[in-house]
C-alpha positions in Angstrom: 30.9 -39.0 -39.9 28.0 -36.2 -39.0 29.0 -36.6 -35.6 33.1 -36.0 -36.5 32.0 -32.9 -38.3 30.3 -31.5 -35.9 32.8 -32.0 -33.3 35.1 -30.7 -35.7 33.3 -28.0 -35.9 32.9 -27.7 -32.4 36.6 -27.6 -31.8 37.1 -24.9 -34.4 34.4 -22.6 -32.8 36.4 -23.1 -30.0 39.6 -22.1 -31.2 38.2 -19.4 -32.7 36.6 -18.0 -29.9 40.0 -18.8 -27.8 42.0 -16.5 -30.5 39.5 -13.7 -30.7 40.1 -13.3 -26.7 43.4 -13.1 -27.5 43.2 -11.0 -29.8 40.8 -8.5 -27.9 42.8 -8.5 -25.2 46.2 -7.7 -27.3 43.9 -4.6 -28.9 43.4 -3.4 -25.3 47.2 -3.6 -24.4 48.2 -2.0 -27.7 45.5 0.6 -27.4 47.1 1.1 -24.2 50.4 1.8 -25.3 49.4 3.7 -28.4 47.4 6.5 -25.7 50.7 6.6 -23.3 53.2 7.1 -26.8 50.6 10.0 -27.8 51.0 11.4 -24.3 54.6 11.2 -24.3 54.8 12.6 -27.4 52.8 15.5 -26.9 55.3 16.2 -23.7 58.1 16.1 -25.5 56.9 18.1 -28.7 56.0 20.8 -25.4 59.5 20.5 -24.1 61.2 20.9 -27.4 59.0 24.0 -28.1 60.1 25.5 -24.7 63.7 24.6 -25.3 63.4 26.3 -28.7 61.8 29.3 -27.5 64.9 29.1 -24.6 67.3 28.9 -27.4 66.1 31.7 -29.6 66.5 34.0 -26.5 70.0 32.7 -25.6 70.5 33.4 -29.3 69.2 37.0 -29.5 71.3 38.0 -26.5 74.1 36.7 -27.7 73.8 38.5 -31.5 73.3 41.4 -28.8 76.7 40.9 -26.8 78.5 40.3 -30.7 76.7 43.4 -32.0 77.9 45.6 -29.0 81.2 43.8 -29.1 81.6 44.9 -32.8 80.6 48.7 -32.0 83.3 48.8 -29.5 85.8 47.8 -31.8 84.9 50.3 -34.3 84.8 53.1 -32.1 88.0 52.1 -30.3 
């Protein structure tokens, strides 16, 4: 009976070690994916800020043209 319990314990320890190795590998993979996602997020945020800046400049130019056109209509 003690031998059976010892064998079961050895199997359980082996199973746990195998599961731990799998989880460690999965954790490493997920950490790498997270780092890539953070890098991509930073890049996208920078791109968005650049686009917002361009759109702001374009909006300002359009507003200036509208104001000039409005002033031209009033003077005509």
